[in-house]
MDAnalysis code that builds the backbone (N, CA, C; Angstrom):
import MDAnalysis as mda
import numpy as np

u = mda.Universe.empty(258, n_residues=86, atom_resindex=np.repeat(np.arange(86), 3), trajectory=True)
u.add_TopologyAttr("name", ["N", "CA", "C"] * 86)
u.add_TopologyAttr("resid", np.arange(1, 87))
u.add_TopologyAttr("resname", ["MET", "GLU", "LYS", "ASN", "GLU", "HIS", "TYR", "PHE", "TYR", "VAL", "VAL", "LYS", "CYS", "ARG", "ASP", "GLY", "SER", "TYR", "TYR", "ALA", "GLY", "TYR", "THR", "ASN", "ASP", "LEU", "GLU", "ARG", "ARG", "ILE", "ALA", "ALA", "HIS", "ASN", "GLN", "GLY", "LYS", "GLY", "ALA", "LYS", "TYR", "THR", "ARG", "GLY", "ARG", "THR", "PRO", "VAL", "GLU", "LEU", "ILE", "HIS", "ARG", "GLU", "ILE", "PHE", "GLU", "THR", "GLN", "THR", "LEU", "ALA", "MET", "GLN", "ALA", "GLU", "TYR", "LYS", "PHE", "LYS", "GLN", "LEU", "SER", "ARG", "LYS", "GLN", "LYS", "GLN", "MET", "TRP", "MET", "ALA", "LYS", "GLY", "ASP", "ILE"])
u.atoms.positions = np.array([
    [93.385, 122.065, 106.352],
    [94.639, 122.250, 105.708],
    [94.768, 123.356, 105.136],
    [96.262, 124.299, 105.424],
    [96.123, 125.652, 104.789],
    [96.953, 125.265, 103.088],
    [96.530, 125.828, 102.807],
    [96.920, 125.584, 101.282],
    [98.603, 126.370, 101.184],
    [99.269, 126.729, 101.986],
    [100.183, 127.654, 101.763],
    [101.495, 126.378, 102.734],
    [100.561, 125.577, 103.160],
    [101.746, 124.392, 103.478],
    [102.147, 123.353, 102.203],
    [103.138, 123.050, 102.167],
    [103.788, 121.984, 101.000],
    [104.381, 120.861, 101.696],
    [103.964, 120.215, 101.450],
    [104.474, 118.574, 102.057],
    [105.022, 117.692, 101.002],
    [105.900, 116.943, 101.245],
    [106.957, 116.269, 101.121],
    [106.203, 115.142, 101.463],
    [105.832, 113.639, 100.598],
    [105.557, 112.548, 101.458],
    [105.873, 111.226, 100.385],
    [105.474, 109.987, 101.541],
    [105.967, 108.957, 100.962],
    [104.953, 107.687, 101.411],
    [104.154, 107.113, 100.323],
    [103.478, 106.019, 100.401],
    [103.960, 105.019, 100.113],
    [103.671, 103.718, 100.948],
    [103.950, 102.502, 100.692],
    [102.784, 101.735, 99.892],
    [102.875, 101.215, 98.799],
    [102.056, 100.855, 97.452],
    [101.751, 99.045, 98.221],
    [100.252, 98.726, 97.257],
    [100.186, 97.419, 98.164],
    [101.428, 96.047, 97.852],
    [101.731, 96.384, 96.930],
    [103.150, 95.718, 96.437],
    [104.087, 95.718, 96.950],
    [104.392, 96.755, 98.038],
    [105.656, 96.945, 98.758],
    [106.363, 97.868, 98.158],
    [106.086, 98.515, 97.347],
    [106.964, 99.661, 96.991],
    [106.728, 101.010, 96.952],
    [107.538, 102.005, 96.987],
    [107.275, 102.953, 97.566],
    [107.114, 103.882, 96.454],
    [106.233, 105.446, 97.019],
    [105.770, 106.259, 95.943],
    [106.520, 107.567, 96.116],
    [107.368, 108.573, 96.454],
    [107.048, 109.663, 96.934],
    [106.551, 110.962, 95.868],
    [105.827, 112.113, 96.662],
    [105.120, 112.681, 96.176],
    [105.338, 114.242, 96.640],
    [104.826, 115.229, 95.904],
    [104.557, 116.467, 96.661],
    [103.456, 116.741, 96.189],
    [102.735, 117.721, 97.347],
    [101.293, 118.605, 97.002],
    [100.942, 119.605, 98.387],
    [99.861, 120.287, 97.643],
    [99.820, 121.065, 99.196],
    [98.613, 120.899, 99.964],
    [97.578, 119.374, 99.523],
    [96.860, 119.273, 100.027],
    [97.014, 117.780, 99.996],
    [97.523, 117.214, 101.347],
    [97.803, 115.808, 101.664],
    [96.593, 114.793, 101.625],
    [95.629, 114.979, 102.585],
    [94.518, 114.277, 102.544],
    [93.709, 114.383, 101.254],
    [93.551, 115.013, 100.313],
    [93.056, 114.995, 99.467],
    [93.842, 113.855, 97.852],
    [95.105, 114.321, 98.155],
    [96.139, 113.628, 97.554],
    [96.299, 112.045, 97.543],
    [96.519, 111.514, 99.198],
    [96.126, 110.026, 99.194],
    [94.584, 109.969, 99.129],
    [93.764, 110.366, 99.345],
    [92.441, 110.110, 98.738],
    [92.484, 109.457, 97.116],
    [93.031, 110.557, 96.270],
    [92.813, 110.646, 94.841],
    [94.163, 109.335, 94.721],
    [95.236, 109.002, 95.218],
    [95.649, 107.724, 95.063],
    [95.128, 106.536, 95.370],
    [94.380, 106.522, 96.233],
    [93.389, 105.419, 96.740],
    [92.265, 105.433, 95.714],
    [91.833, 106.275, 95.300],
    [90.622, 105.831, 94.099],
    [91.414, 105.818, 92.773],
    [92.403, 105.263, 92.465],
    [93.065, 105.596, 91.241],
    [93.158, 106.500, 90.506],
    [93.261, 107.647, 91.092],
    [93.145, 109.003, 90.308],
    [94.464, 109.660, 90.674],
    [95.211, 109.211, 91.106],
    [96.468, 109.853, 91.642],
    [97.531, 109.445, 90.383],
    [99.000, 109.376, 91.003],
    [100.130, 109.448, 90.004],
    [99.773, 107.814, 88.962],
    [100.271, 107.812, 87.881],
    [99.990, 106.871, 87.047],
    [100.656, 105.305, 87.819],
    [101.639, 105.698, 88.638],
    [102.631, 104.749, 89.199],
    [101.426, 103.866, 90.058],
    [100.795, 104.468, 91.205],
    [99.827, 104.161, 92.026],
    [98.447, 103.316, 91.610],
    [98.329, 103.729, 90.112],
    [97.109, 103.740, 89.941],
    [96.794, 102.063, 90.075],
    [97.432, 100.915, 89.769],
    [97.811, 99.845, 89.993],
    [98.314, 98.866, 91.172],
    [98.534, 100.312, 91.852],
    [98.958, 99.349, 93.398],
    [98.362, 99.652, 94.495],
    [97.357, 100.163, 94.462],
    [96.352, 100.304, 95.424],
    [96.070, 99.394, 96.414],
    [95.532, 100.139, 98.038],
    [95.526, 100.945, 98.690],
    [97.461, 101.055, 98.667],
    [97.379, 102.611, 99.081],
    [98.370, 102.914, 99.334],
    [98.415, 103.455, 100.817],
    [99.634, 103.546, 101.518],
    [99.482, 103.813, 103.285],
    [99.933, 105.010, 102.968],
    [100.176, 105.998, 103.760],
    [101.010, 106.929, 104.076],
    [102.032, 106.626, 105.073],
    [103.108, 106.758, 104.765],
    [103.998, 105.972, 105.696],
    [105.497, 107.342, 106.309],
    [105.312, 108.526, 105.528],
    [106.105, 109.388, 106.005],
    [105.525, 110.848, 105.293],
    [105.621, 112.003, 106.378],
    [105.364, 113.219, 105.332],
    [106.052, 114.149, 105.942],
    [106.486, 115.537, 105.678],
    [107.317, 116.597, 106.055],
    [106.573, 117.513, 105.373],
    [106.391, 118.558, 106.146],
    [105.849, 120.084, 106.161],
    [106.993, 121.135, 106.089],
    [106.923, 121.878, 104.302],
    [107.745, 122.780, 104.018],
    [107.162, 124.081, 104.100],
    [108.041, 124.932, 104.139],
    [107.269, 126.574, 103.728],
    [107.166, 127.057, 102.558],
    [108.251, 126.082, 101.501],
    [107.776, 126.384, 100.010],
    [107.763, 125.254, 99.160],
    [107.331, 125.676, 98.371],
    [106.905, 124.141, 97.198],
    [108.264, 123.883, 96.543],
    [109.364, 124.707, 96.627],
    [110.703, 124.381, 96.145],
    [111.238, 123.546, 97.114],
    [111.034, 123.831, 98.138],
    [112.265, 123.118, 99.265],
    [111.458, 121.587, 99.486],
    [110.254, 121.671, 99.349],
    [109.344, 120.270, 99.432],
    [109.412, 119.164, 97.968],
    [109.801, 120.222, 96.977],
    [110.043, 118.949, 95.720],
    [111.800, 118.824, 95.629],
    [112.120, 119.722, 96.385],
    [113.802, 119.307, 96.524],
    [113.793, 117.990, 97.231],
    [112.875, 117.939, 98.487],
    [113.156, 116.754, 99.394],
    [112.600, 115.434, 98.587],
    [111.970, 115.397, 97.601],
    [111.122, 114.598, 96.965],
    [112.103, 114.200, 95.874],
    [112.856, 115.016, 95.237],
    [113.959, 114.796, 94.211],
    [115.071, 114.031, 94.875],
    [115.502, 114.378, 96.170],
    [116.494, 113.745, 96.657],
    [116.240, 112.487, 97.276],
    [115.248, 112.471, 97.529],
    [114.650, 110.963, 97.920],
    [114.731, 109.928, 96.905],
    [114.029, 110.199, 95.929],
    [113.399, 109.865, 94.618],
    [114.980, 109.088, 93.994],
    [116.045, 109.851, 94.699],
    [117.385, 109.484, 94.052],
    [118.079, 108.433, 94.560],
    [117.670, 108.009, 95.615],
    [117.995, 107.072, 96.943],
    [117.647, 105.288, 96.073],
    [118.654, 104.511, 96.248],
    [118.069, 103.067, 95.717],
    [117.424, 102.779, 97.127],
    [116.481, 101.585, 96.355],
    [115.457, 101.219, 97.369],
    [116.144, 100.629, 98.952],
    [117.216, 100.151, 99.025],
    [118.131, 99.890, 100.256],
    [118.459, 101.036, 100.989],
    [118.567, 102.357, 100.082],
    [119.180, 103.337, 101.076],
    [117.576, 104.379, 101.462],
    [116.835, 104.055, 100.508],
    [115.053, 104.248, 101.218],
    [114.295, 104.037, 102.151],
    [114.854, 102.393, 102.434],
    [114.542, 101.655, 103.503],
    [115.508, 102.285, 104.902],
    [116.617, 102.523, 104.580],
    [117.333, 102.670, 105.612],
    [116.815, 104.237, 106.018],
    [117.044, 105.003, 104.945],
    [116.134, 106.597, 105.384],
    [114.757, 106.426, 106.284],
    [113.980, 105.461, 105.512],
    [112.731, 105.594, 106.404],
    [112.768, 105.245, 107.706],
    [113.496, 104.283, 108.173],
    [114.401, 103.707, 109.542],
    [114.913, 104.743, 110.530],
    [115.794, 105.772, 109.985],
    [116.286, 106.727, 110.495],
    [115.306, 108.192, 110.528],
    [115.113, 108.276, 109.377],
    [113.902, 109.270, 109.291],
    [114.578, 110.711, 108.620],
    [115.841, 110.684, 107.872],
    [116.270, 111.836, 107.695],
    [116.780, 111.403, 105.954],
    [116.793, 112.535, 105.063],
    [117.569, 112.135, 103.844],
    [118.989, 112.483, 103.929],
])
């Protein structure tokens, strides 16, 4: 995995909730979530399952996608996941 790739990703937690994030090393980040070493939010909700990822050329674009997703309601997030766009 190249370090110049920037990912916006969404995982589904054990309790059915979603967590969205940004990384430049997706495999490492998902492993960290599942080892309880990722975000505080996911630590008690493992295992997590990767359900969406997008690759961006810049960190800024990936983080903008993350921010936009996090502004959605749960219902809107579910609709977005079904459609595949923000």
